[in-house]
C-alpha positions as YAML, in Angstrom:
chain: A
units: angstrom
residues:
- id: 1
  name: MET
  ca: [100.34, 233.93, 97.27]
- id: 2
  name: MET
  ca: [96.77, 232.64, 97.08]
- id: 3
  name: ARG
  ca: [94.92, 233.44, 93.82]
- id: 4
  name: LYS
  ca: [91.44, 234.45, 94.92]
- id: 5
  name: ASN
  ca: [89.19, 235.90, 97.73]
- id: 6
  name: HIS
  ca: [89.00, 233.25, 100.40]
- id: 7
  name: GLN
  ca: [85.58, 233.53, 101.81]
- id: 8
  name: ILE
  ca: [85.74, 230.33, 103.90]
- id: 9
  name: ALA
  ca: [89.11, 231.30, 105.39]
- id: 10
  name: LYS
  ca: [87.74, 234.74, 106.44]
- id: 11
  name: LEU
  ca: [84.65, 233.22, 108.09]
- id: 12
  name: PHE
  ca: [86.72, 230.70, 109.90]
- id: 13
  name: ALA
  ca: [89.08, 233.42, 111.17]
- id: 14
  name: VAL
  ca: [86.10, 235.47, 112.48]
- id: 15
  name: ALA
  ca: [84.67, 232.35, 114.30]
- id: 16
  name: VAL
  ca: [88.02, 231.54, 116.03]
- id: 17
  name: LEU
  ca: [88.64, 235.17, 116.93]
- id: 18
  name: ALA
  ca: [85.16, 235.48, 118.45]
- id: 19
  name: ALA
  ca: [85.70, 232.28, 120.44]
- id: 20
  name: ALA
  ca: [89.11, 233.48, 121.74]
- id: 21
  name: LEU
  ca: [87.83, 236.96, 122.75]
- id: 22
  name: THR
  ca: [84.58, 235.78, 124.36]
- id: 23
  name: THR
  ca: [85.88, 232.75, 126.24]
- id: 24
  name: GLY
  ca: [89.62, 233.41, 126.78]
- id: 25
  name: CYS
  ca: [89.94, 229.68, 126.85]
- id: 26
  name: GLY
  ca: [92.38, 227.73, 124.55]
- id: 27
  name: SER
  ca: [90.22, 224.57, 124.64]
- id: 28
  name: LYS
  ca: [87.26, 226.54, 123.40]
- id: 29
  name: VAL
  ca: [89.22, 228.03, 120.56]
- id: 30
  name: LYS
  ca: [90.31, 224.51, 119.45]
- id: 31
  name: SER
  ca: [86.74, 223.19, 119.75]
- id: 32
  name: VAL
  ca: [85.58, 225.91, 117.35]
- id: 33
  name: THR
  ca: [88.42, 225.22, 115.03]
- id: 34
  name: ASP
  ca: [87.76, 221.45, 114.73]
- id: 35
  name: LYS
  ca: [84.00, 221.89, 114.40]
- id: 36
  name: PHE
  ca: [84.23, 224.49, 111.68]
- id: 37
  name: GLU
  ca: [86.77, 222.63, 109.70]
- id: 38
  name: ASN
  ca: [84.73, 219.37, 109.86]
- id: 39
  name: SER
  ca: [81.47, 220.98, 108.87]
- id: 40
  name: VAL
  ca: [82.99, 222.73, 105.83]
- id: 41
  name: ILE
  ca: [85.71, 220.46, 104.42]
- id: 42
  name: GLY
  ca: [85.69, 217.46, 106.75]
- id: 43
  name: GLU
  ca: [83.87, 214.15, 106.97]
- id: 44
  name: ASP
  ca: [80.55, 215.82, 107.97]
- id: 45
  name: SER
  ca: [80.59, 218.42, 105.22]
- id: 46
  name: GLY
  ca: [79.20, 216.58, 102.13]
- id: 47
  name: SER
  ca: [77.80, 213.42, 100.77]
- id: 48
  name: GLY
  ca: [80.36, 211.15, 102.47]
- id: 49
  name: LYS
  ca: [81.43, 209.76, 99.19]
- id: 50
  name: LEU
  ca: [85.02, 210.52, 98.08]
- id: 51
  name: VAL
  ca: [86.21, 210.17, 94.55]
- id: 52
  name: SER
  ca: [89.82, 210.35, 93.24]
- id: 53
  name: LEU
  ca: [90.61, 213.16, 90.77]
- id: 54
  name: GLY
  ca: [93.84, 211.48, 89.86]
- id: 55
  name: LYS
  ca: [97.11, 210.08, 91.07]
- id: 56
  name: LYS
  ca: [100.58, 211.45, 90.06]
- id: 57
  name: SER
  ca: [104.00, 209.81, 90.47]
- id: 58
  name: PHE
  ca: [107.40, 211.42, 90.39]
- id: 59
  name: GLY
  ca: [110.87, 209.81, 90.71]
- id: 60
  name: GLN
  ca: [112.76, 210.88, 93.79]
- id: 61
  name: GLY
  ca: [115.93, 211.69, 91.79]
- id: 62
  name: GLU
  ca: [113.97, 214.28, 89.74]
- id: 63
  name: PHE
  ca: [113.43, 216.83, 92.47]
- id: 64
  name: ASP
  ca: [114.99, 218.35, 95.68]
- id: 65
  name: LYS
  ca: [112.32, 220.84, 96.57]
- id: 66
  name: LEU
  ca: [108.51, 220.82, 96.91]
- id: 67
  name: LEU
  ca: [105.98, 223.61, 96.65]
- id: 68
  name: ILE
  ca: [102.27, 222.70, 97.48]
- id: 69
  name: ARG
  ca: [99.55, 225.25, 96.98]
- id: 70
  name: THR
  ca: [95.85, 224.82, 97.77]
- id: 71
  name: ASP
  ca: [92.75, 227.04, 98.55]
- id: 72
  name: ALA
  ca: [90.81, 224.90, 101.06]
- id: 73
  name: MET
  ca: [92.20, 221.39, 101.77]
- id: 74
  name: GLU
  ca: [93.17, 218.65, 104.23]
- id: 75
  name: ILE
  ca: [96.75, 217.97, 103.28]
- id: 76
  name: GLU
  ca: [98.46, 214.88, 104.48]
- id: 77
  name: ILE
  ca: [102.21, 214.45, 103.93]
- id: 78
  name: ALA
  ca: [103.99, 211.25, 104.93]
- id: 79
  name: GLU
  ca: [107.06, 209.25, 104.17]
- id: 80
  name: ASN
  ca: [107.04, 206.06, 102.06]
- id: 81
  name: SER
  ca: [109.55, 203.26, 101.58]
- id: 82
  name: GLY
  ca: [109.71, 203.43, 97.77]
- id: 83
  name: ASN
  ca: [111.53, 205.45, 95.20]
- id: 84
  name: PHE
  ca: [108.62, 207.57, 93.90]
- id: 85
  name: ALA
  ca: [106.66, 210.40, 95.32]
- id: 86
  name: GLU
  ca: [102.88, 209.67, 95.10]
- id: 87
  name: VAL
  ca: [100.25, 212.42, 95.04]
- id: 88
  name: GLU
  ca: [96.45, 211.83, 95.02]
- id: 89
  name: LEU
  ca: [93.52, 214.26, 95.35]
- id: 90
  name: LEU
  ca: [90.30, 212.99, 96.84]
- id: 91
  name: VAL
  ca: [87.15, 215.08, 96.93]
- id: 92
  name: ASP
  ca: [83.43, 214.72, 97.65]
- id: 93
  name: ASP
  ca: [81.71, 213.64, 94.58]
- id: 94
  name: ASN
  ca: [79.23, 216.57, 94.79]
- id: 95
  name: ILE
  ca: [82.00, 219.12, 94.19]
- id: 96
  name: ALA
  ca: [84.40, 217.10, 92.03]
- id: 97
  name: ASN
  ca: [83.87, 219.27, 89.01]
- id: 98
  name: GLN
  ca: [85.08, 222.40, 90.84]
- id: 99
  name: PHE
  ca: [88.79, 221.34, 91.03]
- id: 100
  name: THR
  ca: [91.83, 221.33, 88.80]
- id: 101
  name: PHE
  ca: [94.85, 219.28, 89.94]
- id: 102
  name: ASP
  ca: [98.30, 219.95, 88.45]
- id: 103
  name: GLY
  ca: [101.68, 218.58, 89.24]
- id: 104
  name: ASP
  ca: [105.02, 219.01, 87.52]
- id: 105
  name: ILE
  ca: [108.70, 219.51, 88.06]
- id: 106
  name: ARG
  ca: [110.49, 222.76, 87.30]
- id: 107
  name: SER
  ca: [114.13, 223.23, 87.95]
- id: 108
  name: ARG
  ca: [114.15, 220.31, 90.36]
- id: 109
  name: GLU
  ca: [111.13, 221.57, 92.27]
- id: 110
  name: LEU
  ca: [108.05, 219.56, 92.46]
- id: 111
  name: ASN
  ca: [105.01, 221.91, 92.15]
- id: 112
  name: ILE
  ca: [101.64, 220.55, 93.33]
- id: 113
  name: ASP
  ca: [98.77, 223.04, 92.61]
- id: 114
  name: VAL
  ca: [95.10, 222.46, 93.44]
- id: 115
  name: LYS
  ca: [92.70, 225.18, 92.38]
- id: 116
  name: GLU
  ca: [89.09, 225.50, 93.13]
- id: 117
  name: LYS
  ca: [86.43, 227.52, 91.25]
- id: 118
  name: SER
  ca: [85.21, 230.56, 93.14]
- id: 119
  name: LYS
  ca: [81.58, 230.20, 94.39]
- id: 120
  name: LEU
  ca: [79.13, 232.72, 95.66]
- id: 121
  name: SER
  ca: [78.49, 231.12, 99.05]
- id: 122
  name: VAL
  ca: [80.26, 228.83, 101.49]
- id: 123
  name: LYS
  ca: [77.40, 226.26, 101.03]
- id: 124
  name: ASP
  ca: [78.48, 225.89, 97.42]
- id: 125
  name: GLN
  ca: [82.03, 225.02, 98.54]
- id: 126
  name: THR
  ca: [81.32, 222.64, 101.31]
- id: 127
  name: GLY
  ca: [82.48, 219.03, 100.84]
- id: 128
  name: GLN
  ca: [85.41, 216.90, 102.01]
- id: 129
  name: ARG
  ca: [88.65, 217.17, 100.17]
- id: 130
  name: LYS
  ca: [92.07, 215.56, 100.84]
- id: 131
  name: LEU
  ca: [95.46, 215.89, 99.21]
- id: 132
  name: ARG
  ca: [97.58, 212.82, 100.09]
- id: 133
  name: ILE
  ca: [101.43, 213.09, 99.38]
- id: 134
  name: SER
  ca: [103.86, 210.42, 100.24]
- id: 135
  name: LEU
  ca: [107.53, 211.05, 99.80]
- id: 136
  name: PRO
  ca: [110.60, 208.79, 99.48]
- id: 137
  name: ASP
  ca: [112.90, 208.75, 102.44]
- id: 138
  name: LYS
  ca: [115.47, 211.43, 101.83]
- id: 139
  name: THR
  ca: [116.29, 214.93, 102.99]
- id: 140
  name: TYR
  ca: [114.84, 217.57, 100.72]
- id: 141
  name: ARG
  ca: [116.28, 221.05, 100.37]
- id: 142
  name: GLN
  ca: [112.95, 222.66, 101.01]
- id: 143
  name: LEU
  ca: [109.24, 221.81, 101.61]
- id: 144
  name: THR
  ca: [106.86, 224.74, 101.28]
- id: 145
  name: VAL
  ca: [103.04, 224.48, 101.84]
- id: 146
  name: ARG
  ca: [100.56, 227.29, 101.38]
- id: 147
  name: ASN
  ca: [96.95, 226.50, 102.27]
- id: 148
  name: ALA
  ca: [94.28, 229.16, 102.59]
- id: 149
  name: PHE
  ca: [91.92, 227.16, 104.78]
- id: 150
  name: GLY
  ca: [92.12, 223.69, 106.34]
- id: 151
  name: VAL
  ca: [94.65, 221.42, 107.88]
- id: 152
  name: VAL
  ca: [98.30, 220.60, 107.07]
- id: 153
  name: GLN
  ca: [99.54, 217.34, 108.61]
- id: 154
  name: ALA
  ca: [103.01, 216.04, 108.03]
- id: 155
  name: SER
  ca: [104.91, 213.11, 109.60]
- id: 156
  name: ASP
  ca: [108.36, 211.68, 109.36]
- id: 157
  name: VAL
  ca: [109.47, 214.09, 106.62]
- id: 158
  name: LYS
  ca: [112.97, 215.43, 106.40]
- id: 159
  name: ALA
  ca: [114.00, 218.79, 104.78]
- id: 160
  name: GLU
  ca: [116.54, 221.45, 105.36]
- id: 161
  name: LEU
  ca: [113.81, 224.00, 105.57]
- id: 162
  name: ILE
  ca: [110.04, 223.38, 106.20]
- id: 163
  name: GLU
  ca: [107.76, 226.40, 105.61]
- id: 164
  name: VAL
  ca: [104.05, 226.00, 106.24]
- id: 165
  name: LYS
  ca: [101.49, 228.85, 106.13]
- id: 166
  name: VAL
  ca: [97.71, 228.42, 106.71]
- id: 167
  name: ASP
  ca: [95.56, 231.52, 106.62]
- id: 168
  name: ALA
  ca: [92.94, 229.83, 108.72]
- id: 169
  name: GLY
  ca: [93.14, 226.26, 110.07]
- id: 170
  name: ALA
  ca: [95.62, 224.03, 111.73]
- id: 171
  name: ILE
  ca: [99.30, 222.85, 111.35]
- id: 172
  name: ARG
  ca: [100.14, 219.49, 112.83]
- id: 173
  name: LEU
  ca: [103.68, 218.03, 112.46]
- id: 174
  name: ASN
  ca: [104.96, 214.80, 113.93]
- id: 175
  name: GLY
  ca: [108.50, 213.39, 113.74]
- id: 176
  name: VAL
  ca: [109.55, 215.89, 111.03]
- id: 177
  name: SER
  ca: [113.19, 217.09, 110.78]
- id: 178
  name: GLY
  ca: [114.69, 220.39, 109.61]
- id: 179
  name: LYS
  ca: [114.40, 224.06, 110.25]
- id: 180
  name: MET
  ca: [110.81, 225.06, 110.64]
- id: 181
  name: ASP
  ca: [108.84, 228.25, 109.92]
- id: 182
  name: LEU
  ca: [105.26, 227.79, 110.72]
- id: 183
  name: LYS
  ca: [102.37, 230.37, 110.54]
- id: 184
  name: THR
  ca: [98.66, 230.42, 111.01]
- id: 185
  name: SER
  ca: [96.46, 233.52, 111.20]
- id: 186
  name: ALA
  ca: [93.59, 231.67, 112.91]
- id: 187
  name: GLY
  ca: [93.99, 228.22, 114.32]
- id: 188
  name: GLU
  ca: [96.41, 225.98, 116.23]
- id: 189
  name: VAL
  ca: [99.99, 224.90, 115.54]
- id: 190
  name: THR
  ca: [101.19, 221.45, 117.10]
- id: 191
  name: VAL
  ca: [104.65, 220.08, 116.67]
- id: 192
  name: GLU
  ca: [105.54, 216.84, 118.36]
- id: 193
  name: GLY
  ca: [108.06, 213.93, 118.26]
- id: 194
  name: ILE
  ca: [111.11, 216.14, 117.33]
- id: 195
  name: ARG
  ca: [114.55, 216.93, 118.67]
- id: 196
  name: LEU
  ca: [115.46, 220.58, 118.70]
- id: 197
  name: ASP
  ca: [118.42, 220.16, 116.27]
- id: 198
  name: TYR
  ca: [117.27, 223.01, 114.13]
- id: 199
  name: ASP
  ca: [115.69, 226.48, 114.58]
- id: 200
  name: LEU
  ca: [111.94, 226.44, 115.03]
- id: 201
  name: ASN
  ca: [109.83, 229.51, 114.50]
- id: 202
  name: ALA
  ca: [106.03, 229.17, 115.08]
- id: 203
  name: LYS
  ca: [103.38, 231.85, 115.15]
- id: 204
  name: ALA
  ca: [99.57, 231.83, 115.56]
- id: 205
  name: ASP
  ca: [97.77, 235.19, 115.44]
- id: 206
  name: VAL
  ca: [94.75, 233.59, 117.11]
- id: 207
  name: GLY
  ca: [95.20, 230.05, 118.41]
- id: 208
  name: ASN
  ca: [97.35, 227.84, 120.64]
- id: 209
  name: VAL
  ca: [100.84, 226.76, 119.84]
- id: 210
  name: THR
  ca: [102.17, 223.44, 121.33]
- id: 211
  name: VAL
  ca: [105.62, 221.97, 120.98]
- id: 212
  name: HIS
  ca: [106.32, 218.52, 122.42]
- id: 213
  name: LEU
  ca: [109.99, 217.66, 122.16]
- id: 214
  name: SER
  ca: [111.22, 214.09, 122.31]
- id: 215
  name: GLU
  ca: [114.08, 215.13, 124.60]
- id: 216
  name: SER
  ca: [115.22, 218.27, 126.28]
- id: 217
  name: PRO
  ca: [117.84, 220.17, 124.25]
- id: 218
  name: SER
  ca: [121.48, 220.48, 125.50]
- id: 219
  name: ASN
  ca: [121.97, 224.02, 124.04]
- id: 220
  name: ALA
  ca: [119.17, 226.33, 122.87]
- id: 221
  name: GLU
  ca: [117.76, 229.84, 123.00]
- id: 222
  name: VAL
  ca: [114.05, 229.95, 123.92]
- id: 223
  name: ARG
  ca: [111.65, 232.82, 123.46]
- id: 224
  name: LEU
  ca: [107.87, 232.32, 124.04]
- id: 225
  name: GLU
  ca: [105.41, 235.18, 124.07]
- id: 226
  name: SER
  ca: [101.56, 235.48, 124.14]
- id: 227
  name: GLU
  ca: [99.87, 238.82, 124.21]
- id: 228
  name: VAL
  ca: [96.64, 237.29, 125.54]
- id: 229
  name: GLY
  ca: [97.33, 233.87, 127.09]
- id: 230
  name: LYS
  ca: [99.77, 231.88, 129.13]
- id: 231
  name: ALA
  ca: [103.31, 230.72, 128.02]
- id: 232
  name: ALA
  ca: [104.89, 227.71, 129.67]
- id: 233
  name: ALA
  ca: [108.31, 226.03, 129.08]
- id: 234
  name: ASP
  ca: [108.83, 222.74, 130.91]
- id: 235
  name: LEU
  ca: [112.46, 222.18, 129.91]
- id: 236
  name: GLU
  ca: [115.53, 220.99, 131.81]
- id: 237
  name: ARG
  ca: [118.36, 223.50, 132.78]
- id: 238
  name: ILE
  ca: [116.71, 226.52, 131.37]
- id: 239
  name: GLU
  ca: [117.98, 229.84, 132.77]
- id: 240
  name: TYR
  ca: [115.46, 232.73, 132.36]
- id: 241
  name: SER
  ca: [116.23, 236.28, 131.68]
- id: 242
  name: VAL
  ca: [112.48, 236.90, 131.54]
- id: 243
  name: ASN
  ca: [109.96, 234.60, 133.35]
- id: 244
  name: LYS
  ca: [106.44, 236.05, 133.19]
- id: 245
  name: SER
  ca: [103.17, 234.20, 132.90]
- id: 246
  name: ASN
  ca: [102.80, 235.21, 129.20]
- id: 247
  name: LYS
  ca: [106.49, 235.56, 128.23]
- id: 248
  name: LYS
  ca: [109.51, 233.28, 128.69]
- id: 249
  name: VAL
  ca: [113.01, 234.17, 127.48]
- id: 250
  name: GLY
  ca: [115.79, 231.83, 128.44]
- id: 251
  name: THR
  ca: [118.90, 229.91, 127.51]
- id: 252
  name: ILE
  ca: [119.83, 226.30, 127.82]
- id: 253
  name: GLY
  ca: [123.60, 225.46, 127.96]
- id: 254
  name: SER
  ca: [125.61, 227.66, 125.66]
- id: 255
  name: GLY
  ca: [122.55, 228.65, 123.46]
- id: 256
  name: GLY
  ca: [122.61, 228.16, 119.73]
- id: 257
  name: VAL
  ca: [119.48, 226.56, 118.27]
- id: 258
  name: ARG
  ca: [116.61, 229.02, 118.49]
- id: 259
  name: LEU
  ca: [113.03, 228.13, 119.55]
- id: 260
  name: SER
  ca: [110.76, 231.09, 118.99]
- id: 261
  name: VAL
  ca: [106.96, 230.82, 119.57]
- id: 262
  name: ASN
  ca: [104.43, 233.69, 119.42]
- id: 263
  name: SER
  ca: [100.65, 233.95, 119.75]
- id: 264
  name: SER
  ca: [98.59, 237.14, 119.81]
- id: 265
  name: VAL
  ca: [95.55, 235.45, 121.35]
- id: 266
  name: GLY
  ca: [96.33, 231.91, 122.65]
- id: 267
  name: GLU
  ca: [98.27, 229.62, 124.98]
- id: 268
  name: ILE
  ca: [101.84, 228.42, 124.37]
- id: 269
  name: LEU
  ca: [103.28, 225.29, 125.81]
- id: 270
  name: VAL
  ca: [106.76, 223.77, 125.12]
- id: 271
  name: ASP
  ca: [107.70, 220.58, 127.02]
- id: 272
  name: VAL
  ca: [109.32, 217.14, 126.64]
- id: 273
  name: GLN
  ca: [107.23, 213.98, 125.95]
- id: 274
  name: SER
  ca: [109.05, 210.73, 125.49]
...
């Protein structure tokens, strides 16, 4: 659970919801998402000069699980070819004194915690900030990310369970492997470059959800539903029990692995891209 009142996240959620309700267009919602993020914590938000608040290194044999908690951040997680996990926090030099950056291992769980001092206005909090994490090539028991506002990007990471929650912002995963539970209250969810070997549950209260599979599954249960928006499943051999413009329920082969995607306001697309 986040530790303070997230003013930026709330303003972001309002902006995205307003765009969704007034335009009814997924591309407009994404445009609002990208512009707001960039102006508050992205490249256009501060002085343009990033400074490092430190680097931390952890041996791969010391931990099996990861817990990452931030308030407003661009989080980048990737695989490396070494034997150590490397973590670095980069922030705009104008707001560098607002952050504390902690990392330690408890009961074989690597905890990364970035806290930010609470300010009275969004203007006092603007400025680019990036948390870069590179992980040795192995399958972790669990990867959990909690980010109040911003972007979580992960590529080529393997875990038995991947849980990502963003109050307001975007989740973008590429080439990851494991059971996934993804949730954003306002913003987009994009998953690509994966085989459906494990259950995938993705939900956006307001925002689009897109899943690009690397190949069509042989056996799967598919359930897609949007209250306001279209739902599309471009998959081979799917047999529908429900086939509406905003709801798809179907089975491929003998079923098994579950793909469940929900959006209250937004479009849903599941397809195959080689």
